[in-house]
C-alpha positions as CSV (number, residue, x, y, z in Angstrom):
1,X,96.2,151.6,3.0
2,X,93.2,152.4,1.1
3,X,92.0,155.0,2.8
4,X,95.3,156.6,3.1
5,X,95.1,156.7,-0.8
6,X,91.7,157.8,-1.0
7,X,92.9,160.8,1.5
8,X,95.9,161.8,-0.8
9,X,93.6,162.2,-3.6
10,X,91.5,164.2,-2.1
11,X,93.6,166.2,-1.1
12,X,95.1,166.7,-4.7
13,X,91.9,167.6,-6.3
14,X,91.6,169.6,-3.5
15,X,94.7,171.2,-4.0
16,X,93.9,171.7,-7.7
17,X,90.8,173.6,-7.1
18,X,92.4,175.8,-4.9
19,X,95.1,176.7,-7.0
20,X,92.5,177.3,-10.0
21,X,90.5,179.4,-7.1
22,X,93.4,181.3,-6.2
23,X,94.7,181.5,-9.2
24,X,91.1,183.7,-10.4
25,X,91.8,185.5,-7.0
26,X,94.7,186.9,-7.5
27,X,93.5,188.5,-11.2
28,X,90.6,190.0,-9.7
29,X,92.9,191.8,-7.0
30,X,95.2,192.9,-9.4
31,X,94.6,196.6,-8.3
32,X,97.1,199.2,-9.6
33,X,96.7,201.8,-7.1
34,X,96.2,200.0,-3.7
35,X,98.7,197.3,-3.7
36,X,99.1,197.2,-0.2
37,X,95.0,195.7,0.0
38,X,96.0,193.3,-2.7
39,X,98.9,192.0,-1.1
40,X,97.3,191.8,2.3
41,X,93.9,190.0,0.3
42,X,95.9,187.7,-1.4
43,X,97.9,186.7,2.0
44,X,95.0,185.7,3.8
45,X,93.4,184.2,1.1
46,X,96.2,181.9,0.6
47,X,96.3,181.3,4.6
48,X,92.7,180.2,4.5
49,X,93.0,178.1,2.1
50,X,95.9,176.0,2.3
51,X,96.4,176.1,6.4
52,X,96.2,172.6,7.1
53,X,95.0,171.2,10.6
54,X,94.5,167.4,12.3
55,X,90.6,166.4,11.3
56,X,90.2,164.6,14.5
57,X,91.4,165.0,17.7
58,X,92.4,161.3,18.1
59,X,93.8,161.2,13.5
60,X,97.2,161.8,12.2
61,X,95.6,162.8,8.8
62,X,95.0,166.2,7.7
63,X,92.8,168.5,6.3
64,X,92.1,172.2,5.4
65,X,91.9,174.0,8.8
66,X,88.6,176.3,7.9
67,X,86.8,172.8,6.9
68,X,87.8,171.5,10.3
69,X,86.8,174.4,12.0
70,X,83.2,174.7,10.2
71,X,82.6,170.7,10.4
72,X,83.2,170.7,14.1
73,X,81.0,174.0,14.6
74,X,78.4,172.3,12.7
75,X,78.5,169.3,14.3
76,X,80.0,169.3,17.8
77,X,79.5,172.9,18.6
78,X,81.1,175.9,18.6
79,X,83.1,175.6,21.7
80,X,85.1,172.0,19.1
81,X,85.3,175.0,16.6
82,X,88.4,176.5,18.9
83,X,90.7,173.3,18.1
84,X,91.1,174.2,14.3
85,X,90.6,178.5,14.7
86,X,93.9,178.7,16.7
87,X,96.2,177.6,14.3
88,X,94.1,179.2,11.3
89,X,94.5,182.5,12.9
90,X,98.1,182.4,13.4
91,X,98.2,181.6,9.8
92,X,96.4,184.5,9.0
93,X,98.6,186.8,11.0
94,X,102.0,185.2,9.8
95,X,100.6,185.8,6.1
96,X,100.0,189.2,6.7
97,X,103.0,190.4,8.2
98,X,104.7,188.8,5.5
99,X,102.3,190.5,2.6
100,X,103.1,193.7,4.3
101,X,106.7,192.8,4.8
102,X,106.8,191.8,1.0
103,X,104.6,195.0,-0.2
104,X,107.1,197.5,2.2
105,X,110.2,195.8,0.4
106,X,108.6,196.3,-3.2
107,X,107.8,199.7,-2.6
108,X,111.2,200.8,-1.4
109,X,112.6,198.9,-4.5
110,X,110.3,201.2,-6.9
C-alpha cells in the first residue's frame, strides 16, 4: 500500500509541475498571426506531457510515456524504447488532428 500511495503523490507533483509548465507554454505560444501553429504546438506539447504508459512490462503502474521511452532507451537500449514510442506517436497524431480540427472550426466561425 505504501508504494502505491507514493506513486500517486509523485503523479500529483508531476501534474502540478506539468500544469505550470503548460500554462507558461500557452502564454509563450499566444501568436497573433500564426494561429494554426499555436494550436498545433499546444496540442503536441499537451500530448507529450500527459500521455501515460506502463512503467515496466510486468506492472500495472502508469508513468508519462516520454519518461518511460527515455529511461528504456537509456537503461535497456533503443530497441526497448519503442514500447512507449508507439502510443506516444499515436497520441501526437491524434493531438495534431484535434488541434487542426479546432483551428478550422474556430476559423470558420470568425
